[in-house]
VOGU-3710 file (C-alpha; in Angstrom, 3 decimals, decimal comma):
1> mplthttrda> 69,360/169,094/109,565  72,378/167,466/111,323  74,287/164,861/109,331  74,907/162,736/112,420  72,812/161,380/115,255  75,719/160,655/117,608  77,096/163,162/120,092  80,326/164,986/119,407  81,963/163,294/122,396  80,994/159,862/121,070
11> rvrqaffrgg> 82,509/160,700/117,688  85,725/161,934/119,296  86,022/158,695/121,237  85,270/156,612/118,155  87,995/158,377/116,191  90,763/159,086/118,670  90,462/156,689/121,601  92,189/153,726/119,997  94,002/152,243/122,994  91,515/149,700/124,312
21> dltledpayr> 92,996/146,872/122,242  96,589/147,598/123,267  96,987/144,654/125,617  99,415/141,761/125,678  96,571/139,502/124,513  96,689/141,367/121,177  99,388/139,729/119,001  100,328/142,972/117,229  100,803/144,860/120,483  102,700/141,999/122,114
31> qsvtavtdal> 105,019/141,830/119,111  105,602/145,585/119,328  106,458/145,337/123,040  108,884/142,463/122,579  110,558/144,152/119,602  111,305/147,260/121,686  112,268/145,517/124,918  114,328/142,771/123,276  116,355/145,393/121,424  116,943/147,360/124,620
41> lhddlaagdl> 117,930/144,254/126,563  120,259/143,087/123,808  122,070/146,417/123,754  122,401/146,388/127,545  123,279/142,730/128,126  125,096/141,562/124,996  128,480/141,741/126,726  127,189/140,485/130,078  127,133/142,265/133,448  130,746/143,121/134,153
51> taaaidlepd> 130,006/144,527/137,611  128,229/141,370/138,807  131,080/139,272/137,467  133,703/141,514/139,068  132,292/141,144/142,585  131,676/137,400/142,183  127,896/137,421/142,668  126,324/133,969/142,827  122,884/133,220/141,325  121,199/133,127/144,743
61> rvsgavvare> 117,471/133,906/144,860  116,516/137,275/146,308  113,426/139,477/146,475  112,947/142,902/144,970  110,257/145,549/145,266  109,541/148,441/142,922  108,508/151,412/145,045  107,065/154,803/144,072  108,979/157,880/145,143  106,205/160,230/144,051
71> sgivaglqef> 102,479/160,073/143,362  101,038/159,574/139,907  99,381/157,091/137,572  101,233/153,807/137,172  101,559/152,268/133,709  103,664/149,493/132,210  103,195/146,860/134,902  102,086/144,144/132,488  104,980/144,920/130,170  107,460/144,910/133,065
81> aliyrgrgvd> 106,159/141,523/134,168  106,501/140,176/130,615  110,199/141,103/130,571  110,989/139,629/133,980  108,871/136,481/133,722  110,318/135,753/130,295  113,738/135,561/131,929  112,789/133,357/134,852  111,902/135,976/137,473  108,600/135,700/139,367
91> vvlekrdgga> 106,529/138,905/139,512  103,505/139,766/141,657  101,722/142,991/140,758  100,566/145,023/143,756  98,867/147,757/141,694  96,845/147,869/138,472  97,873/149,619/135,274  96,138/152,990/135,086  95,669/153,191/138,868  96,702/156,038/141,141
101> iqsgdtvlla> 99,758/155,531/143,351  101,247/157,521/146,203  104,840/158,058/147,262  105,971/155,008/149,244  103,583/152,564/147,546  104,947/149,208/146,428  103,773/148,651/142,872  105,190/145,146/142,345  107,293/142,408/143,918  109,884/140,316/142,077
111> qgeqtkllal> 111,757/137,179/143,121  114,549/135,408/141,300  118,301/135,063/140,897  120,034/138,173/142,191  122,106/138,480/139,023  118,926/138,582/136,929  117,198/141,183/139,103  120,267/143,390/138,859  120,695/142,874/135,114  117,037/143,571/134,289
121> eriglnllqr> 116,604/146,470/136,710  117,475/149,395/134,447  115,445/148,357/131,402  112,474/147,394/133,564  112,533/150,652/135,497  113,074/152,732/132,357  109,916/151,200/130,893  107,851/151,694/134,050  109,091/155,227/134,655  108,491/156,377/131,082
131> msgiatashr> 105,044/154,836/130,704  103,984/156,052/134,154  105,288/159,524/133,370  103,203/159,661/130,190  100,106/158,356/131,980  100,565/160,808/134,858  101,054/163,865/132,639  98,113/162,835/130,448  95,812/162,365/133,429  96,879/165,694/134,938
141> lqervresgs> 96,151/167,657/131,738  92,775/166,020/131,164  91,761/166,699/134,763  92,725/170,376/134,435  90,539/170,681/131,357  87,623/168,882/133,028  87,854/171,044/136,145  87,629/174,157/133,940  84,213/172,994/132,742  85,356/172,160/129,201
151> etqivgtrkt> 84,361/168,956/127,382  87,461/169,030/125,161  89,351/165,732/124,990  93,144/165,531/125,184  94,829/163,215/122,685  98,394/162,261/121,864  100,265/162,240/118,561  102,656/159,963/116,672  105,619/161,833/118,188  106,571/158,756/120,168
161> awglldkral> 109,873/157,169/121,155  108,515/153,693/121,919  105,590/153,485/119,495  102,626/151,502/120,801  104,084/151,381/124,324  103,720/155,160/124,452  100,220/154,891/122,980  99,176/152,432/125,692  100,551/154,803/128,322  98,356/157,586/126,909
171> hlggvgthrl> 95,364/155,252/127,088  96,135/154,329/130,701  96,321/158,034/131,535  92,755/158,451/130,253  93,421/160,398/127,068  93,105/159,567/123,386  95,791/157,821/121,375  94,966/159,419/117,995  96,373/157,255/115,172  98,109/154,109/116,339
181> nlgdailikn> 100,200/153,936/113,169  100,158/155,064/109,543  97,710/152,311/108,592  95,172/153,159/111,284  93,634/156,317/109,832  94,004/158,929/107,090  95,627/162,170/108,249  96,317/164,608/105,425  99,012/167,004/106,629  100,424/170,221/105,204
191> nhlallaahe> 103,189/168,397/103,319  100,583/166,237/101,603  98,599/169,334/100,650  101,691/171,070/99,289  102,088/168,249/96,769  98,549/168,706/95,430  98,105/172,459/94,955  99,782/175,775/95,662  97,137/176,906/98,162  95,808/174,763/100,989
201> edaaplaier> 92,215/175,905/100,437  92,454/174,339/96,952  94,433/171,285/98,019  92,299/170,311/101,041  89,044/169,443/99,193  91,003/167,674/96,462  92,806/165,519/99,028  89,591/164,726/100,890  87,802/163,661/97,712  90,713/161,379/96,771
211> awklrgksaf> 90,907/159,892/100,263  87,170/159,237/100,577  87,378/155,934/98,676  89,495/154,418/101,475  87,286/155,525/104,359  86,215/151,924/104,985  89,798/151,056/105,944  90,310/154,147/108,086  89,198/155,009/111,623  88,684/158,583/110,447
221> ievevrgeaa> 89,754/161,062/107,777  91,437/164,237/108,981  92,956/167,197/107,165  95,413/169,664/108,692  94,901/173,323/107,778  96,444/176,577/108,944  93,898/179,169/107,846  90,189/179,943/107,957  89,664/179,670/104,189  91,182/176,197/104,056
231> arsaveafrr> 89,176/175,077/107,078  85,959/176,161/105,405  86,793/174,490/102,071  87,712/171,259/103,873  84,463/171,208/105,842  82,437/171,911/102,714  84,110/168,928/101,027  83,363/166,673/103,987  79,739/167,833/104,087  79,259/167,263/100,375
241> llektgeeyp> 80,583/163,695/100,593  78,586/162,879/103,729  75,381/164,123/102,109  76,128/162,134/98,957  76,686/158,851/100,785  74,250/159,401/103,672  76,806/157,968/106,083  77,862/158,733/109,626  81,631/158,847/109,472  84,268/160,637/111,602
251> cvvmldnmap> 85,542/163,623/109,617  88,078/165,872/111,329  89,651/169,244/110,633  92,897/169,979/112,460  93,588/173,667/113,081  97,364/173,668/113,258  99,452/176,343/114,975  96,545/178,755/115,301  96,076/181,081/118,266  92,916/180,668/120,369
261> agiravldrl> 91,376/183,801/118,836  91,854/182,389/115,344  90,321/179,078/116,346  87,282/180,851/117,778  86,883/182,764/114,523  86,906/179,529/112,516  84,398/177,825/114,815  82,112/180,874/114,806  82,104/180,970/111,005  81,408/177,256/110,676
271> rredlldcvl> 78,605/177,568/113,209  77,036/180,562/111,439  77,127/178,750/108,118  75,659/175,547/109,614  78,797/173,564/108,779  80,048/172,609/112,229  77,774/169,632/112,873  79,343/167,458/110,185  82,941/167,622/111,443  85,070/167,384/114,540
281> veasggisea> 87,663/170,083/115,175  91,111/169,420/116,643  93,609/172,051/117,774  97,307/171,257/117,575  100,697/172,941/117,699  102,274/175,048/120,423  99,889/173,829/123,121  101,246/173,110/126,591  100,108/172,860/130,184  100,633/176,615/130,475
291> nileyaatgv> 98,102/177,567/127,786  95,896/174,500/127,450  92,900/176,083/129,181  92,888/178,933/126,657  92,616/176,400/123,846  90,035/174,269/125,643  87,899/177,388/126,152  87,566/177,812/122,381  85,265/174,780/122,273  87,374/172,500/120,061
301> daisigslth> 86,550/168,815/120,308  90,126/167,662/120,814  93,563/169,031/121,608  96,592/167,001/120,523  99,849/167,424/122,425  103,065/165,843/121,192  105,025/166,631/124,354  103,054/163,971/126,238  105,222/161,378/124,504  108,212/163,121/122,937
311> svraldlsqk> 109,519/164,930/126,040  107,640/163,677/129,086  109,280/163,547/132,527  109,647/160,025/133,910  107,837/159,168/137,144  110,273/158,469/139,979  110,281/154,737/140,818  113,022/152,561/142,296  113,789/148,873/142,739  114,941/147,730/146,175
321> is> 116,556/144,305/146,505  116,753/142,371/149,753
//
């Protein structure tokens, strides 16, 4: 008899899609945005704008437009506006965060002192280009998986440069955020397991049993394993605890750095032994756009990809002042 009445997709979304609250109305997110952007602006502007001073620019009001040079998914508009408006520049958004844009589209208009538009340009564009690049790459990968007929969800990781800004960009691209921070969920990784026992198949159930008491504070509990024996022992521990408490709770096994054939073998064994229904399965490690369809075809519930945030290509946007 299944231990859960919710669909696998619903459980994946409950566990990993954590970006809905990442808006400027949320005090924690707003504080995170200002901490990052204030630091960047301080580093850039602490000594003033020597070029503007050198050519004797006056603080006349001018207009600026941020224009797309390629198509994609735009992200970071609200954050861009927060930076500019906070420094006395008016901003009108022409597009919505998470929306599709085409080359030549104007995404926003700005009006203010020409010295301010010039001084803020690089930090503002860096933010927009990075967040839009993450959103675009995320959307592209999820669409490829959907078009293949797979129901696997793409999610990010904590391999971020700009923390919650990167997580919001993932959300705007339509993929999962995974953990927002260390206090959001329990993720027991291989280094944790190595501190508990010599073999991961022994350490995994021990870690899960210890972690279970804090499940009420955690969006999910996940354990990272690298072999079939450890995966099975982890799932057995999750099943035992779920049966004992009679709860519906997101329990996840991450199959780390395993080839698609190995992942299929694990899933087949769990299915044969009637263990698969109680857990979600995530694949991670060495997965890219080139091989993502092979991993999606295994039937895992989620695929996490660190490159979406640690080495994404920025979307090409420019600011034109007139």
